[in-house]
C-alpha positions as CSV (number, residue, x, y, z in Angstrom):
1,M,-29.9,-40.3,-28.2
2,T,-33.3,-41.8,-27.9
3,H,-34.9,-42.6,-31.2
4,P,-38.2,-40.6,-31.9
5,L,-40.1,-43.8,-32.6
6,R,-38.9,-45.4,-29.4
7,R,-39.8,-42.2,-27.4
8,R,-43.3,-42.3,-29.0
9,R,-43.7,-45.9,-28.0
10,S,-42.5,-45.2,-24.5
11,T,-45.0,-42.4,-24.2
12,L,-47.8,-44.5,-25.5
13,A,-46.8,-47.3,-23.1
14,S,-46.9,-44.8,-20.2
15,V,-50.3,-43.6,-21.1
16,S,-51.6,-47.2,-21.5
17,F,-50.2,-48.1,-18.1
18,L,-51.8,-45.1,-16.4
19,L,-55.1,-45.8,-18.1
20,A,-54.9,-49.5,-17.1
21,A,-54.2,-48.6,-13.5
22,T,-57.1,-46.1,-13.5
23,L,-59.7,-48.3,-15.3
24,L,-58.7,-51.6,-13.8
25,P,-61.2,-52.6,-11.1
26,S,-59.8,-52.7,-7.6
27,G,-61.4,-56.0,-6.6
28,A,-59.4,-59.1,-6.1
29,S,-61.1,-60.8,-9.1
30,A,-59.8,-58.1,-11.6
31,K,-57.2,-59.5,-13.9
32,P,-54.9,-57.5,-16.3
33,S,-55.3,-58.2,-19.9
34,K,-52.6,-59.4,-22.2
35,D,-52.0,-55.8,-23.5
36,Q,-51.9,-54.4,-20.0
37,C,-49.3,-57.0,-19.0
38,V,-47.1,-56.1,-22.0
39,D,-47.5,-52.3,-21.5
40,S,-46.6,-52.7,-17.8
41,D,-43.4,-54.6,-18.6
42,T,-42.4,-51.9,-21.2
43,Q,-43.3,-49.1,-18.8
44,A,-41.3,-50.6,-16.0
45,Q,-38.2,-50.7,-18.2
46,D,-38.5,-47.0,-19.1
47,L,-39.1,-46.0,-15.4
48,R,-36.1,-48.0,-14.3
49,R,-33.9,-46.2,-16.8
50,D,-35.2,-42.8,-15.5
51,G,-34.3,-43.7,-11.9
52,K,-37.9,-44.0,-10.8
53,L,-37.5,-47.3,-9.1
54,L,-40.7,-47.1,-7.0
55,S,-42.9,-46.5,-10.0
56,A,-41.1,-49.3,-11.9
57,R,-41.8,-51.6,-9.0
58,D,-45.5,-50.8,-9.2
59,A,-45.6,-51.5,-12.9
60,L,-43.8,-54.8,-12.5
61,R,-46.3,-55.9,-9.9
62,V,-48.9,-55.7,-12.6
63,C,-47.2,-57.9,-15.1
64,I,-46.3,-60.7,-12.7
65,D,-49.9,-61.5,-12.3
66,P,-50.8,-65.1,-13.1
67,A,-53.2,-63.8,-15.8
68,C,-50.3,-62.4,-17.8
69,P,-48.6,-64.5,-20.5
70,R,-45.9,-66.8,-19.2
71,L,-43.0,-65.1,-21.1
72,V,-44.1,-61.7,-19.9
73,R,-44.6,-62.9,-16.4
74,E,-41.2,-64.5,-16.2
75,D,-39.5,-61.4,-17.6
76,C,-41.3,-59.1,-15.1
77,T,-40.5,-61.4,-12.2
78,Q,-36.7,-61.4,-13.0
79,R,-36.8,-57.6,-13.4
80,L,-38.7,-57.2,-10.1
81,D,-36.1,-59.2,-8.2
82,E,-33.2,-57.1,-9.6
83,L,-35.1,-53.9,-8.9
84,T,-35.8,-55.0,-5.3
85,S,-32.2,-55.5,-4.5
86,A,-31.2,-52.1,-6.1
87,L,-34.0,-50.1,-4.4
88,P,-32.5,-48.0,-1.6
89,S,-34.2,-47.5,1.8
90,L,-33.8,-45.2,4.8
91,I,-34.4,-45.6,8.5
92,F,-35.2,-42.3,10.0
93,S,-34.9,-41.4,13.7
94,A,-35.8,-38.0,15.3
95,K,-34.9,-36.5,18.7
96,D,-35.8,-33.3,20.4
97,G,-33.3,-30.9,21.9
98,S,-33.1,-32.9,25.1
99,G,-32.2,-36.1,23.3
100,R,-35.6,-37.8,23.7
101,D,-36.8,-40.0,20.8
102,L,-39.8,-38.7,18.8
103,S,-42.2,-40.9,16.8
104,A,-45.1,-38.5,16.0
105,V,-43.1,-36.9,13.2
106,T,-44.3,-36.3,9.6
107,V,-41.8,-36.6,6.8
108,T,-41.8,-35.2,3.3
109,I,-39.5,-35.9,0.4
110,D,-38.9,-33.0,-2.0
111,G,-42.0,-31.3,-0.7
112,K,-44.3,-34.4,-1.1
113,P,-45.7,-36.5,1.8
114,L,-43.6,-39.6,2.6
115,V,-44.8,-40.9,6.0
116,D,-46.9,-39.6,8.8
117,H,-44.9,-41.1,11.7
118,L,-41.7,-42.9,12.5
119,D,-41.6,-46.4,13.8
120,G,-38.1,-47.5,13.0
121,S,-39.0,-49.4,9.8
122,A,-37.1,-48.9,6.6
123,I,-38.7,-46.6,4.0
124,D,-38.0,-47.3,0.3
125,V,-37.1,-44.2,-1.8
126,D,-35.8,-43.5,-5.3
127,P,-32.0,-43.0,-5.7
128,G,-30.7,-39.4,-6.2
129,E,-30.4,-36.2,-4.2
130,H,-33.5,-35.5,-2.0
131,T,-34.5,-33.0,0.6
132,F,-36.4,-34.4,3.5
133,G,-38.6,-32.3,5.8
134,F,-39.5,-33.2,9.4
135,Q,-42.3,-31.7,11.4
136,A,-43.5,-32.4,15.0
137,D,-46.0,-30.6,17.2
138,A,-44.6,-27.7,19.3
139,L,-41.2,-28.0,17.7
140,P,-39.5,-26.1,14.9
141,P,-39.2,-28.0,11.6
142,A,-36.0,-29.4,10.3
143,T,-34.7,-30.4,6.9
144,L,-32.1,-32.9,5.8
145,K,-30.5,-33.2,2.4
146,L,-29.2,-36.6,1.4
147,L,-27.6,-38.1,-1.7
148,I,-29.0,-41.7,-2.0
149,R,-27.4,-44.3,-4.2
150,E,-28.8,-47.6,-5.5
151,R,-28.4,-50.7,-3.3
152,D,-28.0,-48.4,-0.3
153,R,-30.3,-50.5,1.9
154,G,-31.2,-49.7,5.5
155,R,-29.2,-46.4,5.7
156,H,-29.8,-44.7,9.0
157,A,-30.5,-40.9,9.1
158,E,-31.0,-38.9,12.3
159,V,-32.4,-35.5,12.8
160,V,-32.8,-33.2,15.8
161,L,-35.9,-31.0,16.1
162,G,-35.4,-28.0,18.4
163,Q,-32.3,-26.6,20.1
164,P,-30.7,-28.3,23.1
165,P,-31.4,-26.6,26.5
166,A,-29.0,-23.9,27.4
167,E,-26.2,-25.0,29.6
168,Q,-26.2,-23.5,33.1
169,A,-23.5,-20.9,33.5
170,P,-20.8,-21.8,36.1
171,P,-20.9,-19.8,39.3
172,P,-18.9,-16.6,39.3
173,P,-15.5,-16.6,41.1
174,A,-15.4,-15.4,44.7
175,Q,-14.9,-11.7,45.0
176,P,-12.1,-10.3,47.1
177,G,-13.1,-10.0,50.7
178,T,-15.7,-12.8,50.6
179,H,-16.1,-15.3,53.3
180,G,-14.6,-18.1,51.2
181,E,-11.5,-16.1,50.4
182,A,-11.1,-15.1,54.0
183,L,-11.2,-18.7,55.0
184,A,-8.6,-19.6,52.3
185,N,-6.3,-16.7,53.4
186,S,-6.7,-17.7,57.0
187,A,-5.8,-21.3,56.2
188,D,-2.8,-20.2,54.1
189,A,-1.6,-17.9,56.9
190,N,-2.0,-20.7,59.5
191,A,0.0,-23.1,57.3
192,G,2.7,-20.5,56.7
193,A,2.9,-19.7,60.4
194,G,3.1,-23.4,61.3
195,S,5.9,-23.9,58.7
196,S,7.8,-20.9,60.0
197,G,7.5,-22.0,63.6
198,S,8.7,-25.5,62.8
199,T,11.7,-24.1,61.0
200,Q,12.5,-21.7,63.8
201,R,12.4,-24.6,66.3
202,I,14.9,-26.6,64.2
203,L,17.2,-23.6,64.2
204,A,16.7,-23.3,68.0
205,W,17.7,-26.9,68.6
206,T,20.8,-26.4,66.3
207,A,21.9,-23.3,68.2
208,L,21.4,-25.1,71.5
209,G,23.5,-27.9,70.3
210,V,26.3,-25.6,69.2
211,G,26.1,-23.8,72.5
212,A,26.3,-27.0,74.5
213,A,29.3,-28.2,72.4
214,G,31.0,-24.8,73.0
215,I,30.4,-25.1,76.8
216,V,31.9,-28.6,76.8
217,V,34.9,-27.5,74.8
218,G,35.4,-24.5,77.1
219,S,35.1,-26.7,80.2
220,V,37.6,-29.3,79.0
221,F,40.2,-26.8,77.9
222,G,39.6,-24.8,81.1
223,L,40.5,-27.7,83.2
224,K,43.6,-28.4,81.0
225,S,44.7,-24.8,81.4
226,K,44.4,-24.9,85.2
227,S,46.4,-28.1,85.3
228,K,49.2,-26.7,83.1
229,H,49.1,-23.5,85.2
230,D,49.8,-25.6,88.3
231,D,52.7,-27.3,86.6
232,A,54.3,-23.9,85.7
233,K,55.2,-23.4,89.3
234,A,54.0,-19.8,89.4
235,C,56.0,-18.4,86.6
236,T,56.0,-14.6,86.9
237,A,58.5,-12.6,84.9
238,T,60.7,-15.6,84.1
239,C,60.2,-19.3,84.6
240,P,62.7,-21.2,86.7
241,D,63.2,-24.0,84.1
242,E,62.2,-25.2,80.6
243,P,59.4,-27.5,81.7
244,S,57.8,-24.7,83.7
245,Y,58.1,-22.4,80.7
246,Q,56.4,-24.9,78.4
247,A,53.7,-25.6,81.0
248,N,53.0,-21.9,81.2
249,E,52.7,-21.6,77.4
250,D,50.3,-24.6,77.3
251,A,48.3,-23.0,80.1
252,L,47.9,-19.8,78.2
253,K,46.9,-21.6,75.0
254,F,44.4,-23.9,76.6
255,G,43.0,-20.9,78.5
256,N,42.4,-19.0,75.2
257,I,40.6,-22.0,73.7
258,S,38.5,-22.4,76.8
259,T,37.5,-18.7,76.7
260,V,36.5,-19.0,73.0
261,G,34.5,-22.2,73.7
262,F,32.6,-20.6,76.6
263,V,31.8,-17.5,74.4
264,V,30.5,-19.7,71.6
265,G,28.6,-21.8,74.0
266,A,27.0,-18.8,75.7
267,V,26.0,-17.2,72.4
268,G,24.6,-20.5,71.1
269,L,22.6,-21.2,74.2
270,A,21.2,-17.7,74.3
271,G,20.4,-17.7,70.6
272,G,18.7,-21.2,70.9
273,V,16.6,-20.1,73.8
274,T,15.6,-16.9,72.1
275,L,14.6,-18.8,68.8
276,W,12.6,-21.4,70.8
277,L,10.7,-18.8,72.8
278,T,9.9,-16.6,69.8
279,A,8.7,-19.5,67.6
280,K,4.9,-19.6,67.1
281,P,3.7,-22.5,69.3
282,K,1.3,-25.2,68.0
283,Q,-0.8,-24.7,71.1
284,T,-1.1,-21.6,73.1
285,S,0.8,-21.9,76.4
286,S,0.1,-19.8,79.5
287,S,3.7,-18.8,80.2
288,A,7.3,-19.6,79.3
289,S,10.6,-18.9,81.0
290,A,14.2,-20.1,80.7
291,G,17.5,-19.5,82.4
292,V,21.1,-20.4,81.7
293,R,23.9,-20.5,84.2
294,V,27.5,-21.1,83.0
295,G,30.5,-21.7,85.2
296,L,33.9,-23.2,85.0
297,G,33.3,-26.9,84.4
298,S,29.5,-26.6,84.9
299,L,26.4,-25.9,82.8
300,Q,22.9,-25.4,84.2
301,F,19.9,-24.9,82.0
302,R,16.4,-24.3,83.5
303,G,13.2,-23.5,81.9
304,T,9.4,-23.9,81.8
305,F,7.4,-24.1,78.6
């Protein structure tokens, strides 16, 4: 608790300092008196304890004058050095909604004028919680509340005046039946048709291969059947001997295999030709025709594409 006598002295010192600052001539030749020096030193200590560092700095600048007593001057000089290092400062920057830097901005602190423009220099302020106001021509004002601590030197604070420009809405999606969708559907259809045609051609070549193999098997076993039939010596109801009987059995067996081979070959070739002709061509052809002729021991395949 502050002693009443000390509070009274502090009040008197404050009044004395204010009177000195008012009555002291502004010329360079004006020098503070001894009493003014002492009162300034006392007033600076009280202001420093109250957190009013800017006012305490002004008081100390009075009592460091060479006209002041040496002891008072040395004390004020030491206090001014300590206060200078403890005094916080801010560097303000302002931008508009588009991100452009602004300099013609007036700034207030707790409703009182602070600076009339921004140039990037540090601004000394008292510690504590303050509300800063920012105003620029043709832009809505902005406020910024900050808690400032001692020795917080060169703290940067940025404010934006005005809202950023509205973002352009993305184009609406294409509606069904539009030209873009028609092109996309056409491209998908062409891709699907090309893929289907390619697969069908592969199946056609596979069927043709199976058919060709069947024809070869049928031809080979057909020749073997004919050869065994000749060795059977024209067995009718009975065969004259065992070798003739066995040759007749082989002839029948080989003949059946030959028949199956020719059937598989014919089906495979017919299916392959059909798949090939019905596949969607990569390029439009004027006409296409094919023909297959199968005979014992022979295969003929003709076509134009």
